[in-house]
C-alpha positions in Angstrom: 27.2 -20.4 28.9 24.8 -19.2 31.6 25.6 -17.0 34.6 23.4 -15.7 37.3 21.8 -12.3 36.3 22.9 -9.2 38.0 20.8 -6.2 38.9 21.3 -3.0 37.0 19.5 0.2 36.4 18.7 1.1 32.8 19.7 4.7 32.0 16.5 5.9 30.3 17.0 8.9 28.1 15.7 11.5 28.7 14.3 10.1 31.9 15.5 7.5 34.4 14.0 4.2 35.7 13.2 5.9 39.0 11.1 8.5 37.0 8.2 6.1 36.8 4.5 6.5 36.4 2.7 5.5 39.5 0.0 2.9 39.1 -2.3 3.0 42.1 -3.5 -0.4 43.1 -6.8 0.7 44.4 -7.7 2.9 41.5 -10.5 2.1 39.0 -9.8 -0.1 36.0 -9.9 2.8 33.5 -7.5 4.9 35.6 -5.0 2.0 36.0 -5.2 1.3 32.3 -4.6 4.9 31.5 -1.5 4.9 33.8 -0.1 1.9 31.8 -0.6 3.4 28.4 2.6 4.9 26.8 5.4 2.3 26.4 3.6 0.8 23.5 3.3 4.2 21.8 7.1 4.7 22.0 7.6 1.3 20.4 5.0 1.7 17.8 6.7 4.7 16.1 9.4 2.3 14.9 6.6 0.5 13.1 5.8 3.5 11.0 9.2 5.2 10.3 10.4 6.2 6.8 11.7 2.7 6.2 8.2 1.4 6.4 7.1 4.1 3.9 9.7 3.1 1.3 8.9 -0.6 1.4 5.1 0.0 1.4 5.2 2.5 -1.4 7.3 0.3 -3.6 5.2 -2.8 -2.8 1.9 -1.0 -3.5 3.0 0.6 -6.7 4.6 -2.5 -8.1 2.2 -5.2 -7.0 -0.9 -3.4 -6.0 -2.7 -4.8 -3.0 -1.0 -8.2 -3.4 1.4 -7.8 -0.5 -1.0 -6.2 1.9 -1.2 -9.5 3.7 2.5 -9.3 4.5 1.9 -6.0 6.2 -0.8 -7.5 8.3 1.1 -10.7 9.2 4.3 -8.7 10.0 2.3 -6.5 12.3 0.6 -9.4 14.1 4.0 -11.1 14.5 5.3 -7.8 16.0 2.4 -7.8 18.5 3.4 -11.3 19.7 7.1 -10.6 20.0 6.7 -7.1 21.6 4.4 -8.7 24.2 7.1 -11.2 25.0 9.6 -8.3 25.4 7.3 -6.3 27.7 6.5 -9.4 29.8 10.3 -10.1 30.2 10.9 -6.6 31.5 7.9 -6.6 33.9 8.6 -10.1 35.4 12.3 -9.9 35.8 12.9 -6.2 36.4 15.6 -6.3 33.7 15.6 -5.7 30.0 16.7 -8.0 27.2 20.2 -6.4 27.0 20.9 -6.7 30.7 19.8 -10.4 30.8 21.8 -11.2 27.6 24.9 -9.6 29.1 24.4 -11.5 32.4 23.5 -14.9 31.1 25.7 -15.3 28.0 29.5 -15.6 27.8 31.2 -12.2 27.3 32.2 -12.9 23.7 28.6 -13.8 22.8 27.2 -10.8 24.6 29.6 -8.5 22.8 28.5 -10.0 19.5 24.8 -9.4 20.4 25.7 -5.8 21.4 27.4 -5.2 18.1 24.4 -6.5 16.1 22.0 -4.4 18.3 24.1 -1.3 17.6 24.1 -2.0 13.9 20.3 -2.3 13.9 20.0 1.1 15.7 22.4 2.6 13.1 20.4 1.0 10.2 17.2 2.4 11.8 18.7 5.9 12.2 19.9 5.7 8.6 16.3 5.4 7.6 15.4 8.4 9.8 18.2 10.5 8.2 17.1 9.7 4.7 13.4 10.2 5.5 13.9 13.5 7.2 16.3 14.7 4.5 13.7 13.8 1.9 11.1 15.7 3.9 13.3 18.8 4.0 13.8 18.4 0.3 10.1 18.2 -0.4 9.0 20.9 1.9 11.9 23.4 1.8 13.2 22.8 -1.7 16.8 22.1 -0.6 18.8 19.3 -2.1 18.7 15.9 -0.4 22.4 16.2 0.4 21.7 19.4 2.2 18.7 17.7 3.9 21.0 15.0 5.2 23.3 17.6 6.7 20.3 19.4 8.3 19.4 16.2 10.1 22.6 16.5 12.1 21.0 19.3 14.1 18.2 17.1 15.5 20.6 16.5 18.4 19.5 19.9 19.6 15.9 18.7 19.8 16.9 15.6 21.9 19.1 17.8 24.1 16.0 20.0 24.7 14.2 16.9 26.0 17.0 16.2 28.5 15.4 15.6 31.9 11.8 15.6 30.5 9.3 13.2 32.1 8.4 10.1 30.2 4.8 11.2 30.1 5.8 14.3 28.3 7.9 12.4 25.8 5.0 9.9 25.3 2.6 12.9 24.7 4.9 14.3 22.0 5.1 10.9 20.3 1.4 10.5 20.4 0.9 13.9 18.8 3.3 12.9 16.0 1.5 9.6 15.5 -1.9 11.4 15.3 -0.4 13.8 12.7 0.8 10.9 10.6 -2.6 9.1 10.9 -4.7 12.2 10.0 -2.5 12.9 7.0 -3.0 9.4 5.5 -6.7 9.4 6.4 -7.2 12.5 4.4 -5.1 11.2 1.5 -7.2 8.0 1.3 -10.3 10.0 1.2 -8.9 11.9 -1.8 -7.5 8.8 -3.6 -10.7 6.6 -3.1 -9.2 3.1 -3.4 -11.3 0.1 -4.6 -12.1 -1.5 -1.3 -13.1 -5.0 -2.7 -9.6 -5.2 -4.2 -8.1 -4.1 -0.9 -10.0 -6.9 0.8 -8.6 -9.4 -1.7 -5.1 -8.3 -0.9 -5.6 -9.5 2.7 -5.6 -13.1 1.4 -2.1 -14.7 1.6 -0.5 -15.5 -1.7 2.5 -17.7 -1.1 3.1 -17.8 -4.9 4.0 -14.1 -4.8 6.8 -14.8 -2.4 8.4 -17.5 -4.6 9.9 -14.7 -6.8 12.8 -12.6 -5.8 11.4 -9.1 -6.2 8.3 -9.6 -4.0 10.2 -11.7 -1.5 12.8 -8.9 -1.2 10.1 -6.3 -0.5 8.3 -8.7 1.8 11.5 -9.1 3.9 11.9 -5.3 3.8 8.4 -4.9 5.1 9.2 -7.4 7.9 12.4 -5.7 8.8 10.7 -2.3 8.8 8.0 -3.7 11.1 9.6 -5.9 13.6 12.8 -4.1 14.5 15.5 -5.7 16.7 16.1 -2.6 18.8 12.4 -2.3 19.6 12.6 -5.6 21.5 15.4 -4.2 23.7 13.6 -0.9 24.1 10.2 -2.3 25.1 11.6 -4.6 27.7 13.2 -1.6 29.3 10.6 1.3 29.0 7.8 -0.9 30.3 9.5 -0.9 33.7 8.6 2.8 34.1 5.2 1.5 35.2 5.2 0.8 39.0 2.8 -1.8 40.2 4.5 -3.8 43.0 6.8 -6.8 43.1 4.4 -9.6 43.9 3.0 -12.0 41.3 -0.5 -10.4 41.5 0.9 -7.0 40.6 3.1 -8.5 37.9 0.1 -10.3 36.4 -1.9 -7.1 36.4 1.0 -5.2 34.8 1.4 -7.9 32.1 -2.3 -7.6 31.2 -2.3 -3.8 31.0 0.9 -3.9 29.0 -0.7 -6.3 26.6 -3.6 -3.9 26.0 -1.1 -1.0 25.5 1.0 -3.0 23.1 -1.8 -4.4 20.9 -3.6 -1.1 20.8 -0.5 0.9 19.9 0.7 -1.5 17.2 -2.8 -1.7 15.8 -2.5 2.0 15.1 0.8 1.3 13.4 -0.8 -1.5 11.4 -3.5 0.9 10.1 -0.9 3.5 9.1 1.3 1.0 7.2 -1.7 -0.6 5.5 -2.8 2.9 4.5 0.6 3.7 2.9 0.5 0.5 0.8 -3.2 1.1 -0.1 -2.4 4.7 -1.1 0.5 3.6 -3.3 -1.6 0.9 -4.9 -4.6 3.1 -5.6 -2.6 6.2 -6.7 0.1 4.5 -8.8 -0.4 0.8 -9.6 -4.0 1.4 -10.7 -2.6 4.0 -13.2 0.2 1.8 -14.4 3.0 3.7 -12.6 5.8 2.0 -10.6 7.2 4.2 -7.9 10.4 3.3 -6.0 11.3 6.7 -4.7 9.4 8.6 -2.0 10.1 11.9 -3.8 8.4 10.6 -6.9 5.4 9.6 -4.8 5.2 13.2 -3.4 5.2 14.8 -6.9 3.0 12.2 -8.6 0.2 12.8 -6.1 -0.5 16.2 -7.5 -2.1 15.3 -10.8 -3.7 12.2 -9.4 -5.8 14.1 -6.7 -6.0 17.4 -8.5 -4.0 19.6 -6.1 -1.0 20.0 -3.8 -2.9 19.3 -0.6 -2.0 15.5 -0.6 1.6 16.3 -1.4 2.0 18.7 1.5 0.3 16.2 3.9 2.7 13.6 2.6 5.8 15.7 3.4 4.5 16.8 6.8 3.7 13.2 7.8 7.2 12.0 6.6 8.9 14.6 8.7 6.8 13.7 11.8 7.6 10.0 11.2 11.3 10.6 11.1 11.4 12.8 14.2 9.3 10.5 16.4 11.5 7.5 15.5 14.6 9.6 16.3 13.4 10.0 19.9 12.9 6.3 20.5 16.1 5.3 18.7 18.0 7.4 21.2 16.4 5.7 24.1 17.0 2.3 22.6 20.7 3.2 22.1 21.0 4.1 25.8 19.3 0.8 26.8 21.6 -1.3 24.7 24.8 0.5 25.7 24.1 0.3 29.4 22.7 -3.2 29.3 25.6 -4.8 27.4 28.5 -2.6 28.3 27.4 -0.9 31.5 28.3 2.5 30.1 26.2 5.5 30.9 26.7 8.7 28.9 24.5 11.8 28.5 21.6 11.6 26.2 22.9 14.1 23.7 26.2 12.3 23.4 24.4 9.0 22.6 22.3 10.9 20.0 25.4 12.4 18.5 27.2 9.1 18.2 24.2 7.3 16.6 23.6 10.2 14.2 27.2 10.5 13.2 27.4 6.7 12.4 24.2 7.1 10.3 25.2 10.3 8.5 28.3 8.7 6.9 26.6 5.9 5.0 23.7 8.2 4.2 25.9 10.9 2.6 28.1 8.2 0.9 25.0 6.5 -0.6 23.4 9.7 -1.8 26.7 11.1 -3.3 27.6 7.7 -4.9 24.3 6.5 -6.1 22.6 9.9 -6.6 19.7 11.6 -5.0 17.3 9.3 -6.9 18.5 6.3 -4.9 17.0 7.3 -1.5 14.1 4.8 -1.8 16.5 1.9 -2.7 18.7 2.8 0.3 15.7 2.9 2.6 14.5 -0.5 1.5 18.0 -1.9 1.9 18.3 -0.6 5.4 15.1 -2.4 6.3 16.3 -5.7 4.8 19.5 -5.3 7.0 17.2 -5.0 10.0 15.4 -8.2 9.1 18.7 -10.1 8.7 19.6 -9.1 12.3 16.2 -9.9 13.8 16.9 -13.6 14.5 19.8 -12.7 16.8 17.5 -10.7 19.0 14.7 -13.2 18.9 16.8 -16.2 20.0 17.6 -14.9 23.5 14.1 -13.3 23.9 12.3 -16.5 23.2 14.7 -18.6 25.4 14.5 -16.2 28.3 10.7 -15.9 28.3 10.4 -19.7 28.0 12.8 -20.3 31.0 10.7 -21.2 34.0 13.6 -20.7 36.4 13.7 -17.1 35.2 10.1 -16.3 34.5 8.3 -18.6 37.0 4.6 -19.0 36.3 4.9 -16.2 33.7 7.0 -18.4 31.4 5.7 -19.0 27.9 3.0 -21.6 27.6 3.6 -24.4 25.1 1.4 -22.8 22.4 3.0 -19.4 22.8 6.5 -20.8 22.7 5.6 -22.9 19.6 4.3 -19.8 17.9 7.3 -17.7 18.8 9.7 -20.4 17.6 7.6 -20.7 14.4 8.0 -17.0 13.8 11.8 -17.3 14.4 12.0 -20.1 11.9 9.9 -18.3 9.2 12.0 -15.1 9.6 15.2 -17.0 9.4 14.2 -19.1 6.4 13.0 -16.0 4.6 16.4 -14.3 5.2 18.2 -17.5 4.0 16.0 -17.5 0.9 16.9 -13.9 0.1 20.6 -14.6 0.5 20.2 -17.6 -1.8 18.6 -15.3 -4.4 21.4 -12.8 -4.1 24.1 -15.5 -4.4 22.5 -17.6 -7.2 
């Protein structure tokens, strides 16, 4: 089952692993920390993509603040798992895809590659639908036309060919700030009842005993902890150069932890804001919203103007575009790690987008333009169903002392990671039971 790992170089897109950010050993603590910040931001955009919007809006409008605790727990789980992924990349100098390809039998590795590619396509499907919806809301075109327009984002990715990682990270940070400001303004306009928000932070396991809230909870989980983000993080964190000895690795692990927790905390605030906004704007007024375009139009009378609606559309477009960048990088990492195939960045983008466009167009044409929200939630549930297949090797590798040395998971960390694996797997099995029964 296991083989000795081989050394390979990840084909970062638009950059390369040799295009790293220097981390001067003798620099001050703030300067070293600043040099490490960035990989967590690239990962965090996947935690606030259009799929998150769909699940959070439907959860908030249907159940008020009752599922807010799921958003918090999913984000905290993501912090734990992404820290494992970053530590794996720093300590071994290889990403999760490379190690899986080297250590598992070819047949098993090909199965893992296929599932990873499916998760990237499911993620890009959400970006296609979200961006198409943003074009529909802002430009007035049909959603079908919006889906076609998303095919041209390959030009944007091509324009970034050869860009430095710092530049890409700066672009992503700008998009995240745009999203955060939009929702901060909307919350000020909506004025939620904060005591009720606080009550929603208390776990209610009774809620999850019913199919509808369980389905949404799993969708929230899949929208938050994405399989491709684990592969991505274990790779992009290697753009930080700090030396190959244990002391340098320990320092890199600490700084990466700060970067990860800080970035995912921003994503947590954004996702919580979406659910709170939906609960305050719709559930409080007796309205159930399952479509993002309905949320866009219903905000007008609720806040007395079109400002919130425009902010909503702009933030949705920013969300889809930022996730598109990182999805392309993840696709490159997975393809090279498992198959050792390197292709130009724009070709990888074109392949992923083409595979996502087909089901997006089919779904919209078959189910109608009013089914975008349902398709978005379904794509996130698909991600959750694939998550255990990425978690299994991640937890095994990071717990392996022959691979990780003194950086292997401690007993409490390993126990927590396997507990998360068990909870996610059981939740998926419960959903499948509800579907079959």
